[in-house]
N, C-alpha and C positions, 0 to 999 in steps of 0.2 A: 439604654438598651445595648446589650453586647451581642453583636452579630459576628459569627466567624466568617472570615473572608477566604473563599476558595479561589485559587487562580483559575483563569479560563482554560478550557481545553483547547489545544492547538493541534491542527493536523498539517503536517508538512509533507508535500510530495517530493521526495528525494529524487534528484535527477538520475535516471537509469537505475532506480532502486525502489525500495518499499515506501509505503505511507507510514510516517512516524506519527503516532498519536501521543501527545504529551498532556498530562493532566488526569484528573479522575475520570475513568471510563470503565464500564463493565461490558464485556463481550459475552454473549450467550449464543448457544447453538439453536437450531430450529425448534428443539423441544424445550427451550428455556433454561437449559442447564448452563451454569456459569463456566466459561472457558478461561476467563482472565479478569483480574481486577488490578493489574499492575498500573503504576503511574506513567510508565512509558512503554509502549509496545510498537512493534513494527509489523505491518500487515503486507502480505505478498501482493505484488502487482503483476509479476511475470507469469504466474500460473504454474510454476514448476516446483515450488517449494514442497518438500516432503512433510512439512508440518503445517500445512494450510489450516487456518487462514493466516498463520504467522509466517514471517520471512525467515528463511534459513541461510540466506546468502547465495543461493543457487543462481540468482539473476546474473551474478558476475561470471559464473562458469558458462552460461548459455548465451552471453552477449546481449542481454535484454537492454533495449534502448527506449527511452521515452522521447516524445516530440511535442512541440507546442500544439495546442488544439487548432490553431489557425494555419499550421503548416500543411502543405499539400501531402497527400499520402505517398509513401515510397513507391518507386517503380519496381516491378518484377523484372529484373535485369535479363532474364532468359527470354521474356516475351515482350518487353517494352510496354507493359500495361500496369495499371494500378492493382495492388493487392486486394483492395476493398471493393 
C-alpha cells in the first residue's frame, strides 16, 4: 500500500507579529470563495493590515505587542487602571 505522506500543518504565533501557518491549508471567505492555498501564509493579529486576513507588516509600524496569556493586563498609564 503506497500512502503519500503530507507534513502536519503548523501554526506559529510570532512574538509581536502574525500567525504563521505552515503546511497545506485552504483559506476561504464567508461565502466559501477560496482566498489562499499557499503552503505558508501569515495571518494578521494586530488588526491594522490593509490586506486582512493576511499580514502586511503594519504591526511593526503601529508597535503591536503580544503578551503571555497568563500575564496581567497592561495598565492605562493616564488613569492607572486596566485597559480590559
